[in-house]
C-alpha positions in Angstrom: 149.6 -124.8 17.9 151.2 -125.8 14.1 155.2 -126.5 14.2 156.9 -124.4 11.8 157.5 -127.1 9.5 154.2 -127.3 8.8 154.2 -123.4 8.4 156.9 -123.3 6.1 155.6 -126.5 4.1 152.5 -124.4 3.6 153.8 -121.1 2.6 156.4 -123.0 0.7 153.3 -124.6 -1.3 151.7 -122.1 -2.0 154.6 -119.9 -3.2 155.1 -122.8 -5.6 151.4 -123.1 -6.8 150.9 -118.9 -6.9 152.8 -116.6 -9.3 150.1 -113.7 -8.7 151.5 -110.4 -6.9 150.4 -111.7 -3.9 153.4 -114.4 -3.6 155.9 -112.6 -5.6 156.2 -108.8 -4.9 158.2 -109.6 -1.4 161.0 -111.9 -0.6 160.6 -115.5 -0.2 160.5 -115.1 3.8 158.0 -112.9 3.8 154.5 -114.1 4.8 152.1 -112.2 2.6 148.9 -111.1 4.0 148.5 -107.6 2.1 146.6 -107.8 -1.1 143.0 -108.9 -1.6 143.3 -112.1 -2.8 142.7 -115.9 -1.7 144.3 -118.4 -1.0 141.4 -120.9 -1.4 141.2 -123.3 -4.5 138.7 -121.9 -7.1 134.8 -122.9 -7.4 134.9 -126.4 -8.9 132.6 -125.0 -11.5 134.8 -122.0 -12.3 137.7 -124.4 -12.5 135.8 -126.8 -15.0 134.7 -123.7 -17.2 137.9 -122.5 -17.5 139.5 -125.8 -18.7 136.4 -126.8 -21.3 137.2 -123.2 -22.5 140.7 -123.6 -23.0 140.0 -127.4 -24.5 137.7 -125.6 -27.0 140.7 -122.7 -27.8 137.6 -120.2 -26.8 139.9 -117.5 -25.9 139.2 -114.6 -28.2 137.8 -111.1 -27.8 135.1 -111.1 -25.0 131.5 -111.1 -25.9 129.1 -110.9 -23.3 126.8 -114.0 -24.0 124.6 -114.8 -21.1 126.6 -112.6 -18.6 124.0 -109.9 -18.0 121.5 -112.3 -17.1 123.4 -114.3 -14.8 124.1 -111.4 -12.9 120.5 -110.7 -12.6 119.8 -113.7 -11.6 122.4 -113.8 -8.7 121.5 -110.6 -7.3 117.9 -112.0 -7.3 118.6 -115.0 -5.5 121.1 -113.6 -2.8 119.5 -110.2 -2.6 116.0 -109.5 -4.3 117.2 -107.3 -7.0 115.6 -107.5 -10.0 118.7 -106.3 -12.7 117.8 -106.1 -15.9 120.2 -107.4 -18.7 119.8 -104.3 -20.7 121.2 -102.5 -17.8 124.8 -104.6 -17.8 127.7 -103.2 -19.1 130.8 -105.8 -19.6 133.8 -103.9 -18.4 137.4 -104.8 -17.7 137.5 -104.5 -13.9 135.4 -102.0 -11.3 138.3 -99.5 -11.5 137.8 -99.0 -14.7 134.2 -98.9 -14.2 134.8 -96.1 -11.6 136.9 -94.4 -14.0 134.2 -94.4 -16.8 131.2 -93.7 -14.5 132.8 -90.5 -13.3 134.3 -89.6 -16.7 130.8 -89.9 -18.1 128.9 -88.8 -15.0 130.3 -85.6 -14.3 132.5 -82.9 -15.8 135.9 -81.8 -15.8 136.5 -79.5 -12.5 133.6 -81.0 -10.8 134.2 -83.3 -7.8 133.4 -86.5 -6.1 132.8 -87.6 -2.8 134.5 -90.6 -0.9 134.5 -91.8 2.3 137.9 -92.3 3.9 139.6 -94.5 5.2 138.9 -96.4 1.9 140.4 -98.4 -0.5 143.7 -96.2 -1.8 142.6 -96.6 -5.3 139.3 -94.6 -4.8 142.0 -91.1 -4.5 144.0 -92.7 -7.5 141.2 -93.2 -9.7 139.1 -89.8 -9.0 142.1 -87.6 -9.2 144.5 -89.2 -11.7 142.6 -91.0 -14.0 139.3 -89.1 -13.9 141.2 -86.0 -13.3 138.2 -84.9 -10.9 138.5 -83.3 -7.3 138.5 -85.4 -4.3 135.9 -84.1 -1.5 136.5 -86.6 1.9 133.7 -87.2 4.4 135.3 -89.8 6.6 133.5 -92.4 8.6 132.3 -91.4 11.7 132.4 -94.2 14.0 133.0 -96.7 11.5 130.2 -95.4 9.6 128.5 -92.8 7.3 128.5 -89.3 8.6 125.5 -88.6 7.0 125.3 -84.7 8.1 128.5 -84.2 7.3 127.7 -85.5 3.5 124.5 -83.5 3.3 127.0 -80.9 4.1 129.5 -81.9 1.2 126.6 -82.3 -1.5 125.6 -78.8 -1.0 129.2 -77.8 -2.7 128.2 -76.4 -5.9 131.7 -78.3 -7.5 130.4 -81.9 -6.0 128.2 -83.8 -8.5 129.0 -87.3 -7.6 129.3 -89.7 -4.9 131.5 -92.9 -4.7 130.3 -95.0 -2.1 132.4 -98.5 -1.1 129.5 -100.6 -0.1 130.9 -103.2 1.6 133.5 -100.5 2.8 137.0 -101.5 2.1 138.7 -101.6 4.9 136.5 -101.6 7.5 133.8 -104.0 6.5 131.1 -101.8 7.2 127.8 -102.2 5.6 125.2 -99.5 5.5 121.7 -100.6 6.4 118.5 -100.0 4.5 117.4 -96.3 6.3 121.2 -95.4 5.3 120.9 -96.1 1.7 117.6 -94.3 1.4 119.3 -91.1 3.0 121.8 -91.4 0.7 119.7 -91.7 -2.4 116.9 -89.0 -0.9 120.1 -86.7 0.0 121.6 -86.9 -3.6 118.6 -86.3 -5.6 118.0 -83.4 -3.4 121.5 -81.6 -4.1 122.0 -83.6 -8.2 124.5 -86.1 -6.8 125.2 -89.0 -8.7 125.8 -92.1 -6.9 128.7 -94.3 -8.1 128.4 -97.7 -5.8 131.4 -99.9 -5.6 129.6 -103.1 -4.4 132.4 -105.9 -5.3 132.1 -107.1 -1.8 128.7 -107.8 -1.6 128.6 -111.5 -1.8 131.2 -111.6 0.7 128.9 -109.9 3.0 128.8 -112.5 6.1 128.2 -110.5 9.2 124.6 -110.1 11.2 123.9 -107.1 8.8 122.1 -107.8 5.4 123.7 -106.6 2.0 121.1 -104.3 0.6 122.4 -103.2 -3.1 122.1 -99.8 -3.5 120.4 -99.3 -6.8 117.7 -102.0 -5.0 116.4 -99.2 -2.7 114.4 -97.5 -5.2 114.7 -97.7 -8.7 113.3 -94.6 -9.4 115.1 -92.5 -7.3 118.3 -94.2 -8.4 117.7 -94.2 -12.0 120.3 -92.0 -12.6 122.6 -93.9 -10.6 125.0 -97.0 -11.3 126.8 -99.8 -9.5 129.7 -101.6 -10.0 129.9 -105.4 -9.3 132.1 -108.6 -10.0 132.5 -111.9 -9.6 136.4 -111.4 -8.9 136.5 -110.9 -5.4 134.0 -113.1 -4.1 135.2 -116.1 -6.6 139.0 -114.9 -6.3 139.3 -113.9 -10.2 140.9 -110.8 -10.7 143.3 -111.8 -13.0 140.8 -112.5 -15.7 139.5 -109.0 -15.8 135.6 -108.8 -16.0 133.5 -106.6 -14.2 130.2 -105.4 -14.7 128.8 -101.8 -14.8 124.9 -101.7 -13.8 123.2 -98.5 -15.0 120.2 -97.7 -12.7 117.6 -97.4 -16.0 117.8 -98.7 -19.0 118.1 -94.8 -20.5 120.9 -94.6 -18.4 122.4 -97.5 -19.7 122.0 -96.3 -23.5 124.0 -93.0 -22.9 126.7 -95.0 -21.3 127.3 -97.3 -23.9 127.4 -95.0 -26.6 129.6 -93.0 -24.5 132.1 -95.4 -23.1 135.1 -96.2 -25.6 134.9 -99.4 -27.2 138.4 -100.5 -26.8 137.7 -100.2 -22.9 134.9 -102.7 -23.2 137.2 -105.1 -25.4 139.8 -104.9 -22.2 137.2 -107.4 -20.9 138.7 -110.7 -20.5 136.7 -113.4 -22.8 138.0 -116.2 -19.9 136.5 -114.0 -17.3 133.1 -113.8 -18.9 133.0 -117.7 -18.9 134.0 -117.9 -15.7 132.1 -114.9 -13.8 128.8 -116.5 -15.7 129.9 -119.9 -13.9 130.7 -118.4 -10.6 127.1 -116.7 -10.7 125.1 -119.3 -12.1 126.7 -122.8 -10.1 129.1 -121.3 -7.8 126.5 -120.7 -4.8 127.2 -123.4 -2.7 131.1 -123.1 -2.7 130.2 -119.3 -1.8 128.4 -120.5 1.4 131.3 -122.7 2.4 134.0 -119.8 1.7 131.3 -117.6 3.7 131.5 -119.9 6.7 135.3 -120.1 6.5 136.0 -116.2 6.3 133.5 -116.1 9.7 135.5 -118.9 11.6 138.7 -116.9 10.0 137.4 -113.6 11.3 137.7 -115.5 15.1 140.4 -117.2 14.6 142.4 -113.7 14.1 140.7 -112.0 16.9 141.7 -114.8 19.1 145.4 -114.8 18.0 145.9 -111.2 18.7 144.2 -111.5 21.9 146.4 -115.0 23.3 149.6 -112.9 21.8 148.5 -110.2 24.0 148.8 -107.4 21.0 147.5 -104.1 22.1 145.8 -104.1 18.7 142.2 -102.7 18.8 140.1 -105.1 15.9 136.3 -104.9 15.4 135.8 -107.8 13.3 133.6 -106.5 10.3 130.3 -107.7 8.7 132.0 -108.3 5.2 135.0 -108.9 3.5 138.0 -110.7 4.2 140.2 -108.1 5.1 140.8 -107.2 9.0 141.2 -103.0 9.9 143.9 -103.3 12.8 144.2 -100.2 14.9 148.0 -100.4 15.8 148.2 -96.7 17.3 148.9 -98.2 20.7 152.3 -99.8 19.7 154.1 -97.2 19.4 155.2 -97.8 15.5 154.2 -94.1 14.2 151.9 -93.7 11.1 153.1 -96.5 8.9 153.0 -100.1 11.5 153.0 -101.9 8.6 156.7 -101.4 7.7 157.8 -102.4 11.1 155.7 -105.7 10.8 157.7 -106.1 7.3 161.0 -105.3 8.3 161.3 -107.1 11.8 158.4 -110.0 12.1 158.5 -110.5 7.7 155.1 -110.6 7.1 153.7 -108.4 4.6 150.4 -105.8 5.6 148.6 -102.9 3.5 149.8 -99.5 5.1 146.9 -98.0 6.7 147.7 -94.0 5.7 147.7 -95.1 1.9 143.7 -95.1 3.1 143.9 -91.6 3.9 145.1 -89.7 6.9 142.5 -91.5 9.4 144.6 -94.6 8.7 147.5 -93.2 10.0 148.9 -96.0 12.9 146.5 -98.7 11.1 147.4 -102.0 8.9 145.2 -103.9 6.4 144.9 -107.7 7.1 143.8 -110.6 4.6 142.8 -113.1 6.4 141.3 -115.2 3.3 144.2 -117.6 3.8 144.2 -121.1 6.1 143.8 -120.3 9.7 147.6 -121.6 10.4 148.8 -119.0 8.4 146.7 -116.7 10.3 148.2 -117.4 13.7 152.0 -117.6 12.1 151.1 -113.5 11.0 150.1 -112.6 14.3 153.0 -114.3 15.5 155.3 -112.7 13.7 153.6 -109.4 14.1 154.2 -110.3 17.9 157.5 -110.7 17.3 158.4 -107.1 16.0 157.3 -105.5 19.3 159.9 -104.8 21.9 158.6 -105.4 25.0 
């Protein structure tokens, strides 16, 4: 077991080094295991590229430069996906891409299908930002419910499907046959697929990741994917994502429709860091994936050792754990109990949809010492 002093020292060090939302939202006595941000050091290639850019004062407005080519090279190496450079559009972040895709590919009064429990902005961006209706088709047994989705796609107001692939918060990775079924279904019913694939590089389970647009380029020509190096390489604050259109024609239409002031929200340092990550970050990424595999098991073992009545299925992707705490008797929002009593901050499951009531989401992209400490604090919250 790790001493209390070493846990405190590690927390103090991270809190001193990091000034991001993860480490500033809660009081100093709270262990933050909520927002999807890693506690690891940057990949050296990214750190070096950023330091070099600052040294030469290259901090002006963004210019995509070699970013489209770097994206394509990365996708080809990792997933065998041939991405044309002229189909890549640089945007500030995936949520911006999500909103712009819905605004440009659907019309007011139309609706978008989502699969709860799902990342909370899927609800907010669809309803409040894009001002589209939301049709919920919950996961069934942790996977896409294709029969229910078919029924939803037949509804006249449904014109788009916002897919979370890999899925956040469950870590589910759809296989090739499922993605093919989605593509055929979408074409039958005239539904545009918007595939959020920000977690793709962090697929580390037995199920390999298959990019949606690579399933059948002709079938998915009218669809789009949203990707970024931000999640895999911890670059969220640098503001750089990419929208990849299913065809060059689709990219031309989207470039003409998306306001230039939106694209200029992309950070120049974000472009610099992303190119470095995509081109030179493979070794760092491979090492990080091994750490995440190990950490997922550390979390599983800690839950068992503290005899917590929590159901946890080790995911195939991401670095967030979806913990079923309904047996603890903490009601719809166990995260509030864990925060108030155990002083550990987790994401409240009910924010991911009705299906998330009684669940919490926990970030395990940290030192295993802090994973054990988080579980210890959760156990402390339970009156036996």
